[in-house]
C-alpha positions as CSV (number, residue, x, y, z in Angstrom):
1,M,-32.4,-208.2,80.9
2,R,-31.1,-211.6,80.2
3,N,-28.5,-211.6,83.0
4,W,-31.5,-211.6,85.4
5,F,-33.5,-214.5,83.6
6,G,-31.6,-217.2,85.0
7,P,-31.6,-216.1,88.8
8,L,-35.3,-214.8,88.4
9,I,-36.7,-218.7,87.6
10,A,-34.2,-220.1,90.2
11,G,-35.6,-218.3,92.6
12,T,-39.3,-218.8,91.6
13,I,-38.4,-222.5,91.8
14,L,-36.8,-222.1,95.2
15,A,-39.9,-219.9,96.3
16,T,-42.2,-222.4,95.3
17,V,-40.1,-225.5,96.9
18,T,-40.3,-223.6,100.0
19,A,-43.8,-222.6,99.9
20,W,-44.8,-226.2,99.4
21,T,-42.7,-227.7,101.9
22,A,-43.9,-225.3,104.5
23,I,-47.9,-226.1,103.5
24,V,-46.9,-230.0,103.6
25,V,-45.2,-230.2,106.7
26,I,-45.6,-227.7,109.0
27,P,-49.2,-229.0,109.7
28,Y,-48.1,-232.5,110.5
29,G,-45.8,-231.1,113.0
30,L,-48.0,-228.7,115.0
31,M,-50.2,-232.1,115.2
32,N,-47.0,-233.9,116.7
33,V,-46.5,-231.1,118.8
34,A,-50.3,-230.9,120.0
35,M,-50.4,-234.8,120.7
36,E,-47.6,-234.9,122.9
37,R,-48.8,-231.8,125.1
38,L,-52.3,-233.2,125.2
39,G,-51.4,-236.8,125.5
40,Q,-51.4,-236.9,129.4
41,G,-53.5,-240.1,129.3
42,G,-51.6,-241.8,126.8
43,V,-52.6,-242.3,122.9
44,N,-55.9,-243.8,122.4
45,R,-56.9,-242.8,125.9
46,M,-59.0,-239.9,127.0
47,S,-57.4,-237.5,129.3
48,H,-59.3,-234.9,131.1
49,G,-57.1,-232.1,131.4
50,N,-57.3,-229.4,134.3
51,L,-58.5,-225.7,133.6
52,A,-56.3,-223.4,131.9
53,T,-54.1,-221.0,133.5
54,P,-51.6,-218.5,132.5
55,A,-49.1,-220.9,133.7
56,R,-50.8,-223.9,132.1
57,Q,-51.6,-223.3,128.6
58,P,-51.6,-226.5,126.5
59,V,-53.4,-225.7,123.8
60,V,-53.0,-222.3,121.8
61,R,-55.4,-219.3,123.2
62,P,-57.1,-222.0,125.5
63,S,-60.5,-220.4,126.4
64,P,-60.6,-220.1,130.4
65,D,-64.2,-220.8,130.7
66,L,-63.7,-224.2,128.4
67,A,-63.0,-227.5,130.1
68,Y,-60.6,-229.8,127.6
69,S,-60.8,-233.4,127.2
70,S,-58.7,-234.9,124.6
71,C,-57.3,-238.1,123.0
72,P,-54.7,-238.1,120.8
73,Y,-55.0,-241.6,118.4
74,D,-53.3,-243.8,116.3
75,L,-55.4,-245.6,114.1
76,S,-52.1,-247.5,112.8
77,D,-53.4,-250.8,114.9
78,G,-57.2,-250.4,114.1
79,P,-60.5,-248.5,115.0
80,L,-61.2,-246.1,117.6
81,A,-64.4,-245.9,119.8
82,I,-65.3,-242.5,121.0
83,D,-68.2,-242.2,123.1
84,V,-69.2,-239.1,124.3
85,T,-71.5,-238.2,127.3
86,P,-72.7,-234.8,127.1
87,V,-73.4,-232.7,130.3
88,D,-76.9,-231.4,131.4
89,G,-77.6,-227.6,130.1
90,R,-74.2,-227.0,129.1
91,Y,-72.8,-226.5,125.6
92,S,-70.3,-229.3,124.8
93,S,-68.9,-230.6,121.2
94,L,-66.5,-233.3,120.1
95,S,-64.2,-232.1,117.4
96,I,-61.6,-234.6,115.5
97,F,-58.6,-233.3,114.0
98,D,-56.4,-235.5,111.6
99,G,-53.0,-235.6,111.2
100,A,-52.8,-232.6,109.1
101,T,-55.0,-230.4,111.5
102,D,-57.8,-230.7,109.4
103,V,-61.4,-231.0,111.3
104,I,-63.0,-234.0,110.3
105,F,-66.0,-234.0,112.3
106,V,-67.8,-232.0,114.9
107,R,-70.5,-232.3,116.6
108,N,-71.9,-230.6,119.8
109,D,-74.5,-231.3,122.8
110,I,-77.6,-229.8,121.0
111,E,-77.1,-232.0,117.6
112,A,-76.9,-235.0,119.9
113,E,-79.8,-233.7,121.4
114,G,-77.9,-234.0,125.0
115,K,-77.7,-237.8,124.6
116,P,-74.4,-239.7,124.9
117,Y,-73.0,-241.1,121.3
118,R,-70.4,-242.9,119.9
119,V,-68.5,-242.6,116.9
120,I,-66.2,-245.2,115.4
121,L,-62.8,-243.5,113.9
122,A,-61.4,-245.5,111.3
123,R,-59.1,-245.6,108.6
124,N,-60.5,-246.0,104.9
125,G,-60.5,-249.9,104.8
126,Q,-60.8,-250.5,108.3
127,P,-63.5,-252.9,109.3
128,V,-65.7,-251.1,111.7
129,P,-68.8,-252.7,113.5
130,P,-72.1,-252.9,111.6
131,G,-74.7,-250.1,112.4
132,A,-72.0,-247.8,114.3
133,E,-71.5,-244.1,113.0
134,V,-68.4,-244.3,111.2
135,V,-65.7,-241.0,111.0
136,R,-63.4,-242.0,108.1
137,T,-59.7,-240.5,107.9
138,N,-56.9,-240.8,105.5
139,H,-54.4,-240.6,108.4
140,D,-53.6,-242.7,111.5
141,K,-52.3,-239.7,113.9
142,G,-54.8,-237.0,115.1
143,I,-56.6,-236.2,118.4
144,A,-59.9,-236.0,119.4
145,L,-61.0,-232.9,121.5
146,I,-64.1,-232.8,124.0
147,R,-65.0,-228.9,125.0
148,L,-67.1,-228.0,127.9
149,L,-68.6,-224.6,128.5
150,L,-68.2,-223.6,132.2
151,Q,-70.3,-221.0,133.8
152,D,-67.6,-220.2,136.3
153,P,-64.8,-222.2,136.9
154,S,-65.7,-222.8,140.1
155,E,-68.1,-225.5,139.2
156,I,-66.0,-228.1,137.3
157,G,-65.7,-230.0,140.4
158,K,-69.7,-230.9,140.4
159,L,-69.2,-231.6,136.8
160,D,-66.1,-232.9,136.6
161,A,-67.7,-236.8,137.3
162,V,-70.2,-236.3,134.2
163,R,-67.4,-235.0,131.9
164,R,-65.1,-238.3,132.8
165,Q,-67.7,-240.5,131.3
166,S,-66.6,-239.3,128.4
167,S,-63.7,-241.6,126.5
168,C,-62.4,-243.3,123.8
169,A,-60.6,-247.0,123.1
170,P,-59.6,-248.8,120.5
171,V,-62.2,-251.2,118.9
172,T,-61.6,-254.4,120.2
173,N,-63.7,-256.7,117.8
174,P,-64.9,-254.6,114.8
175,N,-67.1,-257.1,113.1
């Protein structure tokens, strides 16, 4: 039995280190891939993607009845303002994911009462405009994602102008 004790301990330590490394490293790698795929308009800018097709799937298992708008963000130079304009009579949601792929904020059109809204995304300790609704994060990078539900893919044309009113941009004067 003693001949197995050392390898058993070594195997347990190796398995623990490997599992811990995977849990810590993989989410950040996945976020980097997602930011690259969704960052058509650049960082800290909202891009309004085309509808998903079998040939074009920027996110894993995209829904063909959702129009996606995305804002890969980097808060290292300061906070970000995210403005959302819901499309009247359509379900939409804003989800903000941090660098570890954790969801740190969600609001849908019903919670927003169908009205436009703004959230300021900032790192802990970054100054923000007084009175602003603030979402704090411990990560510089991540993605803000807006989803708009379509009844039929053909209606994207008539809804696109309203969808494009949603934006994100660095906060120029937080005080």
